[in-house]
C-alpha atoms as one frame of an Amber mdcrd trajectory, in Angstrom:
protein
  32.467 -25.404-117.900  30.080 -26.228-120.718  28.231 -29.558-121.006  30.418
 -30.398-124.002  33.447 -30.598-121.747  31.735 -33.120-119.511  30.800 -35.120
-122.566  34.422 -35.081-123.704  35.367 -36.370-120.277  32.987 -39.347-120.513
  34.197 -40.089-124.061  37.704 -40.194-122.645  36.677 -42.887-120.188  35.289
 -45.003-123.027  38.460 -44.360-125.023  40.707 -45.756-122.299  38.445 -48.778
-121.863  38.722 -49.461-125.587  42.473 -48.997-125.348  43.024 -51.839-122.915
  40.390 -54.000-124.566  42.438 -53.955-127.780  45.412 -55.445-125.933  43.690
 -58.260-124.136  40.226 -59.802-124.213  38.253 -58.634-121.166  35.067 -60.603
-120.549  32.323 -58.521-118.989  30.399 -60.647-116.546  26.855 -59.782-117.546
  23.749 -61.985-117.582  22.594 -63.446-120.864  20.595 -60.641-122.445  20.104
 -59.431-125.962  22.331 -56.438-125.329  25.210 -55.958-122.915  24.979 -52.351
-121.753  27.417 -49.676-120.598  25.931 -46.764-118.641  27.889 -43.640-117.698
  26.279 -40.632-116.089  27.373 -37.544-114.228  25.358 -35.281-111.901  26.988
 -32.227-110.300  25.783 -29.385-108.106  25.729 -27.001-111.057  22.388 -25.865
-112.449  22.417 -27.387-115.915  20.972 -30.129-118.080  22.812 -33.232-116.876
  23.399 -36.325-118.968  23.547 -40.087-119.010  25.140 -42.082-121.817  23.827
 -45.554-122.723  25.747 -47.730-125.164  26.106 -51.340-126.151  29.210 -53.492
-125.750  30.552 -54.756-129.063  32.111 -58.124-129.588  35.883 -58.162-129.138
  36.433 -58.876-132.822  34.082 -56.169-134.029  35.484 -52.795-135.026  34.194
 -49.329-134.298  32.954 -47.572-131.200  30.260 -48.762-128.823  26.898 -48.586
-130.614  24.570 -45.961-129.067  21.326 -47.049-127.431  18.515 -44.667-128.328
  15.395 -46.471-127.046  15.913 -46.428-123.273  13.775 -44.765-120.661  16.048
 -42.750-118.368  15.182 -40.818-115.234  16.736 -39.782-111.912  14.877 -39.859
-108.617  15.902 -38.006-105.443  15.490 -39.272-101.906  12.780 -36.619-101.527
  10.742 -38.195-104.338  11.559 -35.678-107.084  11.833 -37.202-110.561  13.893
 -35.778-113.424  13.267 -37.324-116.801  15.870 -37.488-119.553  15.359 -37.185
-123.311  17.499 -38.835-125.960  19.795 -36.456-127.855  17.258 -33.605-128.147
  19.364 -31.609-130.617  19.994 -34.563-132.934  23.744 -33.898-132.892  25.607
 -36.933-134.287  28.370 -36.342-131.723  25.842 -36.900-128.950  24.725 -40.356
-130.032  23.833 -42.384-126.953  23.397 -39.316-124.720  20.247 -38.550-122.755
  19.805 -35.093-121.217  17.569 -34.030-118.370  14.488 -32.255-119.706  14.794
 -29.660-116.932  17.932 -28.060-115.611  18.572 -28.966-112.005  21.417 -28.950
-109.492  22.387 -31.729-107.144  22.609 -30.937-103.443  25.269 -32.235-101.012
  23.945 -34.782 -98.561  21.219 -35.996-100.933  20.826 -39.416-102.558  20.209
 -39.709-106.302  18.913 -42.875-107.956  19.479 -43.466-111.669  17.002 -45.664
-113.533  17.527 -46.942-117.087  14.775 -49.131-118.505  15.450 -50.975-121.727
  13.625 -53.850-123.406  12.103 -55.231-120.240  15.325 -54.768-118.274  15.977
 -52.145-115.613  19.375 -50.948-114.500  19.622 -48.871-111.314  22.352 -47.061
-109.431  22.421 -44.951-106.277  25.050 -42.393-105.371  25.124 -39.583-102.848
  26.575 -36.099-103.230  29.478 -35.402-100.885  30.588 -31.828-100.253  33.814
 -30.770-101.887  36.327 -28.328-100.467  36.310 -25.103-102.497  39.507 -24.297
-104.375  40.877 -21.258-102.585  43.321 -20.198-105.267  45.601 -21.244-108.108
  49.200 -20.219-108.762  51.878 -21.219-111.272  55.380 -22.583-111.073  57.981
 -23.659-113.642  58.873 -27.297-113.938  62.639 -26.887-114.438  63.135 -30.399
-115.792  60.445 -29.845-118.437  61.805 -26.409-119.298  65.244 -27.866-119.929
  63.721 -30.345-122.366  60.919 -28.189-123.774  60.422 -28.020-127.482  58.699
 -25.379-129.557  55.468 -25.756-127.548  57.104 -24.405-124.348  54.881 -26.551
-122.138  56.690 -26.320-118.802  54.344 -24.384-116.502  52.488 -26.202-113.736
  49.346 -24.948-112.055  49.406 -25.273-108.269  46.146 -25.710-106.346  45.426
 -24.529-102.821  42.444 -25.713-100.804  41.599 -26.559 -97.215  40.679 -30.216
 -96.937  38.205 -31.201 -94.186  40.333 -33.368 -91.823  37.480 -35.047 -89.913
  36.279 -37.357 -92.704  37.770 -39.571 -95.405  37.692 -37.715 -98.702  37.906
 -38.843-102.324  38.497 -36.575-105.313  38.379 -36.570-109.093  40.276 -33.879
-111.023  39.921 -32.481-114.541  42.497 -30.192-116.125  41.711 -28.006-119.117
  44.077 -26.144-121.422  42.312 -23.350-123.322  38.937 -24.961-122.726  39.966
 -28.469-123.845  40.103 -31.387-121.417  43.770 -32.389-121.226  45.698 -35.299
-119.718  49.395 -35.946-119.419  48.774 -39.392-120.947  45.564 -40.484-122.634
  45.113 -43.276-120.090  45.583 -41.056-117.031  42.778 -41.037-114.469  43.091
 -38.361-111.814  41.202 -39.866-108.862  42.776 -39.757-105.399  42.002 -40.322
-101.736  43.420 -38.644 -98.631  46.313 -41.093 -98.425  47.549 -40.358-101.931
  47.308 -36.631-101.249  49.072 -36.954 -97.835  46.028 -35.379 -96.222  46.540
 -32.004 -97.864  45.364 -30.208-100.986  47.646 -27.195-100.486  50.434 -26.960
-103.038  49.065 -29.735-105.292  50.776 -29.337-108.692  48.958 -30.225-111.884
  50.165 -33.243-113.922  49.209 -31.284-117.030  51.704 -28.691-118.323  50.895
 -25.297-119.819  52.566 -22.642-121.969  52.693 -18.896-121.342  49.410 -17.342
-122.443  47.355 -20.513-121.922  44.157 -20.396-119.947  44.275 -23.155-117.310
  41.125 -24.472-115.654  41.109 -26.908-112.756  38.002 -28.811-111.657  37.913
 -30.755-108.393  34.961 -33.093-107.823  33.951 -35.064-104.756  33.550 -38.823
-104.993  31.900 -41.359-102.760  33.959 -44.421-101.850  32.051 -46.478-104.453
  32.890 -43.937-107.120  36.524 -43.856-106.086  36.763 -47.678-106.195  35.551
 -47.650-109.807  38.380 -45.343-110.859  40.882 -47.182-108.647  40.033 -50.414
-110.466  40.200 -48.653-113.844  43.714 -47.383-113.077  44.812 -50.911-112.131
  43.444 -52.309-115.391  45.129 -49.606-117.438  48.461 -50.270-115.701  48.258
 -54.048-116.111  51.060 -55.090-118.460  49.632 -58.620-118.943  52.993 -60.045
-117.854  53.631 -63.437-116.292  53.312 -62.136-112.761  50.491 -59.680-113.356
  47.023 -60.690-112.152  44.449 -61.104-114.914  42.536 -57.848-115.548  39.062
 -57.570-114.045  36.318 -55.105-114.749  36.086 -51.991-112.571  33.584 -52.377
-109.747  30.414 -50.670-110.905  27.717 -49.114-108.737  25.076 -50.010-111.370
  22.909 -53.028-110.664  21.124 -55.192-113.191  24.186 -56.355-115.138  25.348
 -53.142-116.812  28.926 -51.872-116.706  29.927 -48.270-116.089  29.382 -45.681
-113.374  26.775 -43.302-112.029  28.807 -40.415-110.587  27.238 -37.796-108.305
  29.768 -35.065-107.464  29.959 -31.612-105.957  32.302 -29.480-108.013  34.752
 -26.668-107.421  36.439 -24.815-110.285  39.110 -22.166-110.711  40.772 -20.620
-113.751  43.818 -18.484-114.450  45.923 -17.307-117.373  49.588 -18.387-117.440
  51.702 -15.221-117.443
């Protein structure tokens, strides 16, 4: 999948954060600095120019999206001492405001540690994540969701994609899923986050049906990424925040646990990736 799809994915994360922020004030526990920073980055095992997004938290009463930060120094260091430097929005595309791309294409390797460094105005934010192997997707099939077909409108979205893969049983595994319809990242609900552990998946990936529905003729793409426990906990917390109804008996929302030190919010995600595609017939 193209870099633009990954960018769309990260934008979606920021969208859902803004969604719950509009319902209730969420105070980010950051030290007193001139700028409160959000950092989101993704490194996969695909040979490409990877990215990190750096933005600034706006005041609750301000309108608009998070302002982009364009004056940071960003680089990634491997446990073998390799350094990959990132350049701010090299194409000058207005849609890529806040994005830094690696100057060289590179691919992460399972079993390796990757350290993210973001230096900004005398501050340094760091994060470390390791790449865990991911089970390859063996195949995809389709099935009809009879309930959805009975209630389908003109869009005829009632086909599910079913994933088959052999999950390694000897270790605890964590996964993040993306579903695309005709090349566009798609979710059943805008606030959905598809991160799971072995328990939620009952220890098996075989026969896992997509939450996203498709129509005949659609091209369906499924991406399965590995997560470390720290990465999974970030998304676990995010889901809890999104599902908090702010009722009398609901606990007050707290910020997702970040793996970024130095006072920034967000996540540095290092993931091996498996991808399959089929056309709904």
